[in-house]
LUMGUVEX-331875 format. One line per 10 residues: number of its first residue (from 0); for each residue x, z, y of C-alpha. Coordinates in nm, 4 decimals, always signed. Example, Ala and Ser with C-alpha at 12.3 -4.5 7.8 and 13.67 -1.06 7.14 Angstrom:
BEGIN
0 = +1.2300:+0.7800:-0.4500 ~ +1.3670:+0.7140:-0.1060
% end
This chain:
BEGIN
0 = +1.3680:+0.6635:+3.7306 ~ +1.4056:+0.3628:+3.5044 ~ +1.4096:+0.5651:+3.1846 ~ +1.0737:+0.7173:+3.2767 ~ +0.9162:+0.3731:+3.3100 ~ +1.0362:+0.2334:+2.9772 ~ +0.7802:+0.1853:+2.7037 ~ +0.8084:+0.4070:+2.3988 ~ +0.9973:+0.1939:+2.1411 ~ +0.8674:+0.3884:+1.8402
10 = +0.5352:+0.3086:+1.6786 ~ +0.4096:+0.5501:+1.4142 ~ +0.0904:+0.4266:+1.2565 ~ -0.0684:+0.2817:+0.9454 ~ +0.0687:-0.0694:+0.8960 ~ +0.2011:-0.0906:+1.2529 ~ +0.5007:-0.3228:+1.2835 ~ +0.7957:-0.1263:+1.4253 ~ +1.0095:-0.2584:+1.7080 ~ +1.2842:-0.3123:+1.4507
20 = +1.2100:-0.3559:+1.0793 ~ +1.5091:-0.1883:+0.9177 ~ +1.6273:-0.2182:+0.5607 ~ +1.3917:-0.4939:+0.4454 ~ +1.6049:-0.8056:+0.4995 ~ +1.6820:-0.8486:+0.1296 ~ +1.3181:-0.8247:+0.0246 ~ +1.2114:-1.0759:+0.2916 ~ +1.4857:-1.3192:+0.1891 ~ +1.3665:-1.2953:-0.1719
30 = +1.0111:-1.3565:-0.0577 ~ +1.1135:-1.6690:+0.1354 ~ +1.2759:-1.7992:-0.1833 ~ +0.9602:-1.7094:-0.3773 ~ +0.7277:-1.9232:-0.1626 ~ +0.9813:-2.2070:-0.1514 ~ +0.9954:-2.2224:-0.5335 ~ +0.7170:-2.4315:-0.6864 ~ +0.7697:-2.2675:-1.0272 ~ +0.9091:-1.9155:-0.9716
40 = +1.0006:-1.6995:-1.2673 ~ +0.7163:-1.4644:-1.1713 ~ +0.4170:-1.6203:-0.9980 ~ +0.3026:-1.2942:-0.8375 ~ +0.4459:-0.9830:-0.6764 ~ +0.3686:-0.6159:-0.6643 ~ +0.4951:-0.4014:-0.3778 ~ +0.4774:-0.0336:-0.4672 ~ +0.5935:+0.2905:-0.3111 ~ +0.4743:+0.6161:-0.1662
50 = +0.2523:+0.6155:+0.1412 ~ +0.4320:+0.5457:+0.4645 ~ +0.7278:+0.3618:+0.3118 ~ +0.6315:+0.0405:+0.4901 ~ +0.4532:-0.1560:+0.2169 ~ +0.1848:-0.2957:+0.4464 ~ +0.4355:-0.3838:+0.7183 ~ +0.6571:-0.5661:+0.4686 ~ +0.3683:-0.7629:+0.3212 ~ +0.2246:-0.8578:+0.6612
60 = +0.5695:-0.9741:+0.7741 ~ +0.6046:-1.1723:+0.4525 ~ +0.2607:-1.3246:+0.5120 ~ +0.3743:-1.4465:+0.8545 ~ +0.6765:-1.6083:+0.6864 ~ +0.4473:-1.7759:+0.4329 ~ +0.2119:-1.9091:+0.7010 ~ +0.5130:-2.0521:+0.8869 ~ +0.6079:-2.2329:+0.5645 ~ +0.2629:-2.3925:+0.5403
70 = +0.0985:-2.1466:+0.3043 ~ -0.2477:-2.0005:+0.3596 ~ -0.2910:-1.6244:+0.3355 ~ -0.5780:-1.3796:+0.3251 ~ -0.5450:-1.0011:+0.3413 ~ -0.7843:-0.7411:+0.2062 ~ -0.7695:-0.3636:+0.1759 ~ -0.9337:-0.2683:-0.1511 ~ -1.1584:+0.0361:-0.1775 ~ -1.3390:+0.2467:-0.4338
80 = -1.6184:-0.0087:-0.4667 ~ -1.3726:-0.2641:-0.6030 ~ -1.3326:-0.0537:-0.9166 ~ -1.6519:-0.2371:-1.0134 ~ -1.5315:-0.5724:-1.1470 ~ -1.8472:-0.7489:-1.0303 ~ -1.7889:-0.6310:-0.6730 ~ -1.4234:-0.7295:-0.6995 ~ -1.5382:-1.0769:-0.8052 ~ -1.7636:-1.0882:-0.4968
90 = -1.4670:-1.0022:-0.2759 ~ -1.2381:-1.2577:-0.4375 ~ -1.4991:-1.5333:-0.4061 ~ -1.5376:-1.4459:-0.0377 ~ -1.1613:-1.4664:+0.0127 ~ -1.1409:-1.7977:-0.1710 ~ -1.4185:-1.9342:+0.0506 ~ -1.2206:-1.8327:+0.3599 ~ -0.9038:-1.9975:+0.2317 ~ -1.0762:-2.3198:+0.1261
100 = -1.2449:-2.3510:+0.4639 ~ -0.8965:-2.3677:+0.6186 ~ -0.8046:-2.6658:+0.4045 ~ -1.0064:-2.9073:+0.6139 ~ -1.3600:-3.0407:+0.6484 ~ -1.4078:-3.1358:+0.2823 ~ -1.3008:-2.7948:+0.1654 ~ -1.5343:-2.6305:+0.4150 ~ -1.8299:-2.8422:+0.3002 ~ -1.7604:-2.7812:-0.0671
110 = -1.7242:-2.4081:-0.0282 ~ -2.0400:-2.3991:+0.1872 ~ -2.2360:-2.5631:-0.0952 ~ -2.0989:-2.3269:-0.3560 ~ -2.1530:-2.0212:-0.1364 ~ -2.5162:-2.1213:-0.0750 ~ -2.5741:-2.1694:-0.4449 ~ -2.4082:-1.8409:-0.5280 ~ -2.5892:-1.6293:-0.2677 ~ -2.9305:-1.7948:-0.2513
120 = -2.9366:-1.9277:-0.6090 ~ -3.1779:-2.2195:-0.5411 ~ -3.2384:-2.4831:-0.8080 ~ -3.0910:-2.7541:-0.5835 ~ -2.8671:-2.7412:-0.2743 ~ -2.7626:-3.0329:-0.0544 ~ -2.5099:-3.0150:+0.2299 ~ -2.3738:-3.3274:+0.4041 ~ -2.4802:-3.5406:+0.1086 ~ -2.3188:-3.3163:-0.1526
130 = -2.5801:-3.2043:-0.4033 ~ -2.5564:-2.9233:-0.6570 ~ -2.8170:-2.8783:-0.9328 ~ -2.8596:-2.5326:-1.0870 ~ -3.0641:-2.4080:-1.3743 ~ -3.2129:-2.0615:-1.4078 ~ -2.9791:-1.7923:-1.2801 ~ -2.7989:-1.5793:-1.5365 ~ -2.5248:-1.3313:-1.4445 ~ -2.1759:-1.4526:-1.5326
140 = -1.8863:-1.2321:-1.6401 ~ -1.6738:-1.1283:-1.3422 ~ -1.3573:-1.2650:-1.5062 ~ -1.5187:-1.6096:-1.5336 ~ -1.6312:-1.5997:-1.1721 ~ -1.2813:-1.5071:-1.0571 ~ -1.1230:-1.7777:-1.2695 ~ -1.3592:-2.0476:-1.1414 ~ -1.3022:-1.9413:-0.7814 ~ -0.9238:-1.9560:-0.8196
150 = -0.9448:-2.2933:-0.9936 ~ -1.1514:-2.4300:-0.7041 ~ -0.8965:-2.2954:-0.4599 ~ -0.6069:-2.4513:-0.6503 ~ -0.7804:-2.7877:-0.6601 ~ -0.8604:-2.7757:-0.2890 ~ -0.5007:-2.6865:-0.2023 ~ -0.3751:-2.9786:-0.4086 ~ -0.6176:-3.2240:-0.2481 ~ -0.5193:-3.0996:+0.0990
160 = -0.1474:-3.1237:+0.0117 ~ -0.0981:-2.7564:+0.0885 ~ +0.1939:-2.5781:-0.0832 ~ -0.0206:-2.2820:-0.1805 ~ -0.2276:-1.9769:-0.0911 ~ -0.1530:-1.6064:-0.1151 ~ -0.4078:-1.3319:-0.1708 ~ -0.2645:-1.0081:-0.0307 ~ -0.4486:-0.7083:-0.1739 ~ -0.3590:-0.3619:-0.0472
170 = -0.4479:-0.0297:-0.2179 ~ -0.4455:-0.2204:-0.5467 ~ -0.3719:+0.0934:-0.7498 ~ -0.7468:+0.1568:-0.7254 ~ -0.8115:-0.1296:-0.9675 ~ -0.7429:+0.0722:-1.2833 ~ -0.9683:-0.0295:-1.5728 ~ -1.2231:+0.2289:-1.6841 ~ -1.3316:+0.1840:-2.0450 ~ -1.5742:+0.4765:-2.0288
180 = -1.7770:+0.2916:-1.7655 ~ -1.7079:-0.0534:-1.9088 ~ -1.5459:-0.1656:-1.5857 ~ -1.2390:-0.3846:-1.6078 ~ -1.1479:-0.5039:-1.2576 ~ -0.7750:-0.5353:-1.3218 ~ -0.8066:-0.7014:-1.6624 ~ -1.0559:-0.9476:-1.5184 ~ -0.8304:-1.0313:-1.2245 ~ -0.5246:-1.0788:-1.4459
190 = -0.7163:-1.2981:-1.6893 ~ -0.8353:-1.5187:-1.4028 ~ -0.4872:-1.5435:-1.2526 ~ -0.3319:-1.6218:-1.5887 ~ -0.5803:-1.9012:-1.6551 ~ -0.5223:-2.0807:-1.3244 ~ -0.1454:-2.0279:-1.3171 ~ -0.0879:-2.1484:-1.6733 ~ -0.2630:-2.4753:-1.6005 ~ +0.0152:-2.6127:-1.3789
200 = +0.1992:-2.5448:-1.0577 ~ +0.1005:-2.1931:-0.9439 ~ -0.0328:-2.2784:-0.5981 ~ -0.2535:-1.9689:-0.6000 ~ -0.0561:-1.6450:-0.6086 ~ -0.1267:-1.2801:-0.5414 ~ +0.0642:-0.9866:-0.3965 ~ -0.0708:-0.6466:-0.4975 ~ +0.0340:-0.3482:-0.2888 ~ -0.0175:+0.0150:-0.3763
210 = +0.1071:+0.3476:-0.5029 ~ +0.3488:+0.3578:-0.7995 ~ +0.0597:+0.3955:-1.0450 ~ -0.0183:+0.0281:-0.9874 ~ +0.2638:-0.0746:-1.2215 ~ +0.1329:+0.1533:-1.4972 ~ -0.2211:+0.0217:-1.4518 ~ -0.0989:-0.3363:-1.4878 ~ +0.0761:-0.2625:-1.8167 ~ -0.2330:-0.0909:-1.9519
220 = -0.4606:-0.3747:-1.8439 ~ -0.2664:-0.6619:-2.0019 ~ +0.0336:-0.6549:-2.2331 ~ +0.1710:-0.9699:-2.0683 ~ +0.1388:-0.8394:-1.7106 ~ +0.5146:-0.7828:-1.6806 ~ +0.5650:-1.1584:-1.7181 ~ +0.3254:-1.2324:-1.4331 ~ +0.4731:-1.0060:-1.1644 ~ +0.7970:-0.9437:-0.9820
230 = +0.7998:-0.5725:-0.8961 ~ +0.9334:-0.4690:-0.5548 ~ +0.9680:-0.0931:-0.5123 ~ +0.9969:+0.0408:-0.1573 ~ +1.1595:+0.3783:-0.1147 ~ +1.3001:+0.5660:+0.1820 ~ +1.5581:+0.3822:+0.3879 ~ +1.9247:+0.4191:+0.3131 ~ +2.1117:+0.6313:+0.5647 ~ +2.2557:+0.3347:+0.7572
240 = +1.9198:+0.1581:+0.7729 ~ +1.7459:+0.4768:+0.8866 ~ +2.0082:+0.5120:+1.1572 ~ +1.9402:+0.1531:+1.2685 ~ +1.5643:+0.2179:+1.2735 ~ +1.6257:+0.4775:+1.5462 ~ +1.9213:+0.3433:+1.7418 ~ +1.8442:-0.0297:+1.7614 ~ +1.5048:+0.0173:+1.9355 ~ +1.6688:+0.2671:+2.1714
250 = +1.9446:+0.0188:+2.2552 ~ +1.6823:-0.1982:+2.4236 ~ +1.5942:+0.0854:+2.6641 ~ +1.7772:+0.2950:+2.9230 ~ +1.7530:+0.6091:+2.7097 ~ +1.9312:+0.7401:+2.4033 ~ +1.9357:+1.0199:+2.1487 ~ +2.2556:+1.2164:+2.1013 ~ +2.4424:+1.1195:+1.7857 ~ +2.3818:+1.4658:+1.6408
260 = +2.0075:+1.4286:+1.7046 ~ +1.9918:+1.0924:+1.5297 ~ +2.1799:+1.2403:+1.2351 ~ +1.9452:+1.5381:+1.2158 ~ +1.6347:+1.3174:+1.2215 ~ +1.7753:+1.0955:+0.9470 ~ +1.8471:+1.4017:+0.7329 ~ +1.5191:+1.5789:+0.8117 ~ +1.3043:+1.2770:+0.7282 ~ +1.5108:+1.1619:+0.4317
270 = +1.4857:+0.8108:+0.5757 ~ +1.1071:+0.8024:+0.5306 ~ +0.9985:+0.5126:+0.7591 ~ +0.6773:+0.6629:+0.8971 ~ +0.8409:+0.9901:+0.9915 ~ +1.1387:+0.8173:+1.1518 ~ +0.8881:+0.6501:+1.3838 ~ +0.6940:+0.9741:+1.4327 ~ +1.0017:+1.1820:+1.5192 ~ +1.1329:+0.9127:+1.7525
280 = +0.8002:+0.8700:+1.9321 ~ +0.7538:+1.2441:+1.9727 ~ +1.1013:+1.3016:+2.1175 ~ +1.0640:+1.0089:+2.3547 ~ +0.7449:+1.1624:+2.4897 ~ +0.8442:+1.5307:+2.4800 ~ +1.1915:+1.4974:+2.6319 ~ +1.1687:+1.2516:+2.9265 ~ +1.5401:+1.2548:+2.9993 ~ +1.8097:+0.9839:+2.9833
290 = +1.9485:+1.1553:+2.6721 ~ +1.7858:+1.3803:+2.4143 ~ +2.0478:+1.6452:+2.3479 ~ +2.0743:+1.8716:+2.0449 ~ +1.9552:+2.1657:+2.2546 ~ +1.6545:+1.9673:+2.3770 ~ +1.5707:+1.8651:+2.0218 ~ +1.5897:+2.2211:+1.8939 ~ +1.3642:+2.3290:+2.1767 ~ +1.0816:+2.0951:+2.0765
300 = +1.1325:+2.0951:+1.6981 ~ +0.8687:+2.3648:+1.6249 ~ +0.6047:+2.1796:+1.8260 ~ +0.7099:+1.8503:+1.6645 ~ +0.6544:+1.9926:+1.3154 ~ +0.3239:+2.1443:+1.4245 ~ +0.2028:+1.8078:+1.5548 ~ +0.3216:+1.6398:+1.2367 ~ +0.1195:+1.8895:+1.0352 ~ -0.1959:+1.8471:+1.2415
310 = -0.1681:+1.4692:+1.2795 ~ -0.0734:+1.3815:+0.9248 ~ -0.1049:+1.6583:+0.6679 ~ -0.3845:+1.8989:+0.7653 ~ -0.6786:+1.6648:+0.7090 ~ -0.5437:+1.5574:+0.3719 ~ -0.4880:+1.9147:+0.2586 ~ -0.8195:+2.0504:+0.3872 ~ -1.0123:+1.7669:+0.2205 ~ -0.9022:+1.9014:-0.1186
320 = -1.1193:+2.1606:-0.2933 ~ -0.9969:+2.5229:-0.3164 ~ -0.8896:+2.4712:-0.6795 ~ -0.7109:+2.1489:-0.5901 ~ -0.5289:+2.3293:-0.3095 ~ -0.4176:+2.5921:-0.5594 ~ -0.2629:+2.3165:-0.7714 ~ -0.0868:+2.1686:-0.4692 ~ +0.0531:+2.5016:-0.3552 ~ +0.1658:+2.5785:-0.7076
330 = +0.3458:+2.2443:-0.7326 ~ +0.5170:+2.3112:-0.3994 ~ +0.7207:+2.5807:-0.5748 ~ +0.9069:+2.3135:-0.7684 ~ +1.1804:+2.0824:-0.6453 ~ +1.0529:+1.7622:-0.8043 ~ +0.7950:+1.6244:-1.0453 ~ +0.5827:+1.8873:-1.2202 ~ +0.4293:+1.8643:-1.5665 ~ +0.0886:+1.9982:-1.6624
340 = +0.2372:+2.2754:-1.8741 ~ +0.4089:+2.4183:-1.5679 ~ +0.0887:+2.4005:-1.3637 ~ -0.1051:+2.5789:-1.6394 ~ +0.1629:+2.8487:-1.6555 ~ +0.1505:+2.8986:-1.2797 ~ -0.2303:+2.9054:-1.2721 ~ -0.3449:+3.0625:-1.6006 ~ -0.6886:+3.1456:-1.4593 ~ -0.7524:+2.7997:-1.3132
350 = -0.9435:+2.5764:-1.5581 ~ -0.9066:+2.2011:-1.5976 ~ -0.5536:+2.1487:-1.4645 ~ -0.5445:+1.7915:-1.5977 ~ -0.8761:+1.7051:-1.4331 ~ -0.7675:+1.8618:-1.1054 ~ -0.4423:+1.6661:-1.1093 ~ -0.6335:+1.3435:-1.1801 ~ -0.8649:+1.4096:-0.8864 ~ -0.5633:+1.4657:-0.6615
360 = -0.4264:+1.1302:-0.7773 ~ -0.7570:+0.9707:-0.6779 ~ -0.7314:+1.1406:-0.3375 ~ -0.3863:+0.9863:-0.2900 ~ -0.2118:+1.3233:-0.2714 ~ -0.0354:+1.2997:-0.6079 ~ +0.0832:+1.0183:-0.8295 ~ +0.1613:+1.0151:-1.1994 ~ +0.5370:+1.0407:-1.2376 ~ +0.5154:+0.9901:-1.6130
370 = +0.3160:+1.1098:-1.9090 ~ +0.1667:+1.4448:-1.8123 ~ +0.3863:+1.4762:-1.5008 ~ +0.2930:+1.4530:-1.1328 ~ +0.4648:+1.4442:-0.7957 ~ +0.3517:+1.4320:-0.4341 ~ +0.2469:+1.0899:-0.3064 ~ +0.3281:+1.1918:+0.0512 ~ +0.6925:+1.2516:+0.1442 ~ +0.7530:+1.5828:+0.3250
380 = +0.4267:+1.7142:+0.1831 ~ +0.6128:+1.9820:-0.0139 ~ +0.7735:+2.1390:+0.3003 ~ +0.4326:+2.1252:+0.4682 ~ +0.2725:+2.3148:+0.1801 ~ +0.5474:+2.5738:+0.1934 ~ +0.4795:+2.6192:+0.5656 ~ +0.1092:+2.6585:+0.4826 ~ +0.1951:+2.9230:+0.2251 ~ +0.3938:+3.1120:+0.4854
390 = +0.1157:+3.0901:+0.7444 ~ -0.1519:+3.2107:+0.5034 ~ +0.0619:+3.4914:+0.3682 ~ +0.1022:+3.3545:+0.0164 ~ +0.3901:+3.5143:-0.1724 ~ +0.7393:+3.4174:-0.0477 ~ +0.8063:+3.3141:-0.4079 ~ +0.6124:+2.9972:-0.3281 ~ +0.8037:+2.9328:-0.0070 ~ +1.1482:+2.9808:-0.1506
400 = +1.1056:+2.7141:-0.4156 ~ +1.2976:+2.9341:-0.6607 ~ +1.0091:+2.9584:-0.9045 ~ +1.0846:+2.8195:-1.2465 ~ +1.4393:+2.7223:-1.1625
% end
């Protein structure tokens, strides 16, 4: 039958573009205006939100728009090593080299010379008649290296008559400065950006993507950071947009979900983009019928939730230490953000609640909701933890969510 041959229109995955990108038209229109403006009010953007809200998809779609408008883009997923400002400078120089090489032959030659001098550090380098003399090598501050790289990029863009270049850095919440280790990756990056963008038309711009703590880290790094960035916050989709995310892809196939099923999925997921895709993909596969009825949905719902747990939550939960899991299960008793005082009250015999919470932030399981308060960084993680409590026989007090209310 035709409906059995149709391709699954739902695509759960990390940064996977869905068949229909719902609820992001306004943000994309604002981005198009941003790249068209030679002197925007804010020269850079942040895109923040919980995991699975579609940050990467939005930014990659925006990057395609920018490339179509003549801009150059480079994408990088930051990691723990980039907390070291010297290693962040290495990465930025590499990205600048890649962008300059796309500006034509001259840019490629120039960046080849500079790269050779930087990596090999000879006293003299000559490429295609371009000669660079260097004295004895001495390490340079990472902020200076970043600034010089961005200046070179801006100059190359101008000479090539390019409108600009975008550096798209994902997982940027990892760039928090660490005074105890004398590492200042975010301060260094902001200082370099500020220097090149104050000098004239901001051809070089950056989009930082990450968890909500990114905004806090920026404010701590530089008092003027709020003037440098336009902050885009991605949350769950509004009800109508969530409905569209399910029904519009289905409209291109010979199959459908009953209206009641669509409504239940929208309510169950709270409009969380990743889970809308996950629920849709699972039902498409598990119920190979022209229409997924309410009865059919109820029949597969337990197995759907089990697969969601095993595919998405279990690894994250099991990677936490036993004490960290205690904190998570304790927090699952509450309906929203939890402060440290509540955690200490719940777990009087567990030492170092603040340190445990900080480690869970680093693991990407929690985020700081405010001073001394934390919430889950993964939507639907609380119901998962309550299911875990039920499976392992932990007191029903945890499952009910009535504790402390």
